N, C-alpha and C positions, 0 to 999 in steps of 0.2 A: 196477617191476621191482626185484629185490633186488640188493644189492651182492654182489660176489664177492671172496673173500679174496685172489685173485691180483691184484686191481687195487690198485696202491699209490699212484697219483697220478692227477691229472686230465690230460686231453688239453689241451695248450696250443698257441696259435697260434705258428707259427715263421716265416711269411712271408706277405706280402700283395703281389701283383703283378697288374696288368692285370685287376682285377675278380675275382681268385681269392684266396681265403683258404686257406692250407695249415695243417693241424694235424698234429702228430706225437706219438706216444706209444710208449713202450717199457717193458716190465717183464720179469720173469724168464721169461715164457712166449713172448715175441716182441715184435713191433712192428706198428704200424698207422699209415697215413697217410690223412688225409681231405682231399680238395680240394673246396672249397665255392664255388659260383658263384651269385650273386644273379641270378635270372631276371626276376621281377616283384616288386613290393612284397609281402612276406610269403610269397614262393614262391622256393625255391632248390633247386639240384641239388647233391648230394654224391656224390663218387666215393670209394669205400673200397678201399684196398689193404691187406689184413690178413693177417699171418702171426703170429697170436697166439691165445691161448686165450679171453680175454675182454677187453672194453674198454667204456668208457662214452662217451656223447656229450659234446662240449664243454659247459662249465657255462653258456655264454651262450645255449644253446638254450631257448626258452620252453616252457611246458606246452601241452597240448591241441593237438598237432600231428596232421595227417593225413599219414601216411607211405606212399608207394607205392614199394616196394622190388623191385629186380630182382637176381637172382643170375646173374652171368656165368660164374663159375667157383667151385669149392669148395662150401662148405656153411655155412649161417647158421642159428643157433638164437636165438629170443627167447622170453622167458617172459611168459605172460599168466595171472596167477592160479595155478590149479592145472594149467594145460596149457602144453605147450611145443610151439612150431611150428618146422618145419624147411623151409628152402628149399634146393633143389639146383639144378644147372645149368639155366638158362633159366626158372626159376619166378618167379612174381610174388606179392607179398602186399600187402594194403592193411589198415592198422590205425591206430588212434589211439595215439600214443606219449606218454610223459611227459617229453619233452624231455631235459634234462641228467641226469635220474634213470634214463634207460633204459640197461640193460646188455645188450650183445650178446655172443653166444658163438660161437666157431668150433670145432666139434667136431674138425675135421681140421687146425686151425691154418692154414686157408687159406680166404680169401673175397675175391673180387673182384666188385664190383658197384656199383650206384648207387641212390640214393633221390631221388625228387622229394618234397620236404617242404613242406607247406603250413601256415602259421600261420593257423588259422581265424579268429583275431581281427584279423589285420593284412592278410590277402589281400583283393583285390577280391571283392565279393559275387558278381559275375557276370563271366565271361571275355569277354562281348560288348563290354565297355568296352575290352578290349585288342585285339580283332579282331572286326570285324562278322561276324555269322552264326555265331559260336561261342557257342552258348547252353549254357554249362556253369557250374554254380554249385558251388564247392568244398564249401560246407556241405551242399548237397543230396547230393553224392557221399559225404560222410562219413556222413550219415544213411542213405543207401542201402546202403553196403557194411559199415558198422560200427555197426549199431543196438545200443544198450545195451552198447557196448564189444566188439561182435563183431569177427570177423576174416574177411577174404576172401582165399582163396588159389587161384591158378590155376597149373596145371602148364604147362610149356613148350609153346608152339604156334608155328607158322610166323609168325602175325601178331605175336605178342609179340616173336619173334626179329627181325622186320623193324623194328619200332618202336625197339627198344633197341639193336640192333647199330650203327646209324648214330650213336648218341650217344657211342660209345667211341672214335671216330677222326675227330674234327672238326678241320680246320685252324685254327690259332690266330687267324688274321686274320678268320674269320667265326664264331668260336665263340659269342660273346654273342648275335648275332642268330639263329644256328642253334638254340641252346638254347631260345630263346623259341618258335620255330616248333614244335620237337619236343615241348616241354612242353604246348603247346596241342593238338597232335596226340594225345598220350597221354590228356589229359583228355577230349577229344572221343571217342576210342575207348572209354574206360571208361564214358562216358555211355550208350553203346549196349550195354554188357554187363549181363546180368541176374545179380543176386546168387545165383540158384539154380545158376549155373555153378561156384560155389565148391566146392573139394575140401578144405575145412577139416578135415573129420573124418578124412580119410585122411592129412592132413599134421600131425596133432597126436598127442601122447602125454601121458599123465598124469604127475604128479610121481612117483608110485609106480613107474611103468614106467621112467622115466628113472633113478630111483635104483637100481632093480634092474640095469639095463643097465650103469651105471657100476660097481656093485659086482662084477658078473661080469667086466668088463674088468680091474678091479684084480686079481681072482683069477687071470685068465689071465696077467697080467704076472708075478705071483708064481710061476707054474708054467711059465715059459718052457722050451721044449724038450720038454715033455710033449705027447703027442697026446691031447687031451681031446674026448670025444664030447659031443653035446648032452645026453645022459642024465647023464653024469658032471658036467657043468656045472650042471644043474638040481638035482641031489640036495642039495648043501650049502646051497642057498637055499630048499629045500622048496617048489619050484614045479614045474609040469608043463613038459614040453618045449615044448608049444604056447605056454604063457605066455612062455617064454624067447624063442621065435622071434618072437612078436608085439612084444616089447620092442625087439629088434634091428631088426626091419622098420621100426618107427616111427623 
């Protein structure tokens, strides 16, 4: 993922307490806090509280990570080559990230959510060594949902809501054990999900579409107070009204 000019410095650790590592970052577009919990060797949970335009992961994150991300509130954008993916409230994504080189964007400057991050080189090959009868292999999940760098995206469902909602309000005295149980529950649930259920195509837009949408937004800001129709917006950019609608829908 490419660097963003709004990112002026890296996220740095600010506190380590009770198995939790806190990272904090601030720039001219806002601030973000990341709370990281080690769950199993090579597997950790990160909770992100972001009111910022863009931010990068801490520099100590390794490469070749399998990242399972949930959006609780707001909106999250990440870049994958020539396509951009968006998560809204309740949505789930699974993708391979590039560790500390990954840049995340918050189009609305608001994102609250979490990621279960798996270092495929360091995590146990099979989760059955952590709990009997849990036959889940992280590398198999990566190959299943992200073949050749692909992405899996699922819209909000009651099942997803149940699994993730309990992770956001865990009493501190049972947090570490509870995170272990929920992480295994999530991996076991995903083992039964078919990649064909992905709504990746409906959740992605091209670089050209994104560029057009941003240019039109800048145009609207320059003409505050004017009532502009879709036709009036499309004309300066020499695109059809349908093209413009598709960009903003994405």
